[in-house]
Phi, psi and omega in degrees: 000138176218136178280354182265003178291144177232156175268117179264128174269106176269106181271142174283125174291129178294131184279164182294345181257021176310120183210165181252095183253349179064042186271001193241090177302135182095345176263100189298316182295320179299316181293322184293327185259010183305135175072007173279163175289138177252173184225083186303318181297313179298319181300313181294319180292325176297318178296320178294322177297322177296317177299321181297321178299312181297321178298316181290338175281356176099011181267161178270128188236135175232173179228152171241137184284156174295159174279157177294137176225135004293154182293119176300324179294318179294317179296318179296319180295332181269008171097014178259111180301160183303328184274005177293136176297127185301317181299321179293321179296317180293321177297319180298315180292319180299323182283322188263313185216083184303330181292332175287327173299315178299324182294317182281347179254005183298144176255026188293346176294351175301332181274086188292344176299338178264003183292320188192169165255134187237135174239124181292160182296337179293343187248345190268158183296329182253012177059033172241159176281127182251139177234135167238107178301138181288139178278336172051040187282355182287342175228142185299310186298326181277340179294343178282350191277329189309304180297324179293320176297317179301319179297315180298312182296322180290335176286319183280316183253060191274339186283106185285358170287336185242335191229148171230121175250108181284165168287154171302155177296162181305145182279068179224146185302335178293337183250023182302125188223130183245013172080206188291351177296344178238030183218140175219166182220139176246133176197143179297319175228150185302324184274357179270155177305138184239176174247136185256135177248115175253129181245129182237158179258336182202157165221188187292345183259357181267126179268122180268124182299146176301137178082356180285161177292153182300142171264102196276333184256131178258152176299319181299319179299313181297317179297320181295318179296314180301318180292317182291335177276354180071033180285147179291120181302331180285350180239029181226127184236136178244125186229141179274131174290145180294133177300325180297323179292316179299316183286346173275353178115006177274075186291339169235153182293337180288001172276343181232004176198156175208142179252157173192127181059238178260008188255146170235117177259117191206158174278146182307326184256031180283329188238153183291329180232169179302127184280335185299316181296321185284340179251021184300334183282351179283112181294124178073023182307134177241114180261119176252090187260132177257116183295147178297330179287341177269328181215114180290160175299322179299318179290324177298319182287317184290329181270337186058038178304317184275350174271031174269165172266124174258115189227153175254124182277167180303334179273010177078002176284151182253126187236140175259122175261100190249153174292146181300342179301336181295339180274350182267350182249128186302317185295316181285325178297316180291323179298313181291328177294338179283358179053069182302140179299140181095348178239116185276330182203157178235129172244135178252148179231144178267107176231051188302323180296318177292317180299324180294342177254006174095029180225116177269191182305320182290330179295328188280356185229148173248122182274127180227114177279126184226138172279168177303318180292326178290321177296322179293338184270001180298140187265023179199172181264070188250354171272126192254156169232183182301314178300323178293320177295325175298318179295320179294320178296319178294324177298316177298315181301325181286325196246342188265148175279150176289324185219147178220125177253159183309319182293337181290343183294339179268002182288116181298334177296327178298320178298316178298320180296317180298313183293322177297317180295312184291326177298317178293322181297319180298329176287318181297321182263005179056046181265353183071198179277085188277326191262157180303319185292346179269352185283000000 
């Protein structure tokens, strides 16, 4: 245990191929904006602005790099050998199955909350930080991410004296895993032992109604991760997400709840059963519950109120980092104006490009609690300050397109642009030769 541990928000940098393909069933925003023109430069700069806000509030901020696109793993899975000319592969997909072209060009790794499940060293059996990259097998485009995420995490968290990066769980529906979007942790201080909340949508005994949205997280996946991380069973809770919430568009639990410290900020209909009884062992638990009669599930999903970041600042105040969309909806605007107990202040951020694809502020970050020695052991320059964010913004300005339409994904010039950008980024972040095209 250490009182000097801090929670680092590792945000996913939005990639140059950010696009609206509507590949995610159950993600209402993604489906609504399918096939519209996207704005990669604006998306990336919006993400950097959000990081800048957290940094200026006194929090520790990190970044995770985009994945290589087109996905080498995806192309190989679709039958294109490694020596296939990339432009020819993209033309073939564009002509025959355009949705597969969108899948291998997806920038969905920007949502770092789905990158992995993380357990701090204060909680694990071997006193190391454990990561399990999410297999994301519930959607084709995201199923390509697991091995690439593992590579990124092993490059950054390479020191095995401090870190363990597991392989993703088996690629079978019984082990469907969506990462930290269905996981939370309670602790009085970041460096103190905590209690873990795993939220699942289904197990082998749950019958999913025909036509319902996918239940992406399984109980078995959550249980397997908790066991492999060496978490104390007496400090680990497994809770079922409400079917009504999933079918309203809460494809991950972080669309209807978020944890921080001893607090859980959640919608009344987020969980299938009463959450208070299941979290009774959390000392000083603070439940910030929003009643369904005050805020409907539909409004919760469309505004992404709960997909905000709930953070504790150095002065011990608790702040909600919410998408600016919460101010555009009467119900959420009035709720926040009522100054809910447990939240000292609200800051809003404009991340409209991410929101249009179904990702709010909480989707864009992976929370990793690190001690001073663990921070010193990081294997890359991924903890940012203001000058680094300036460099990243300038990098985006140089390399990203203002607009991207579905047909542009087959443009061979786009591939060259992506590789040039990522090659420069690996130097900026001291990541070495991270990507396949650099080998």
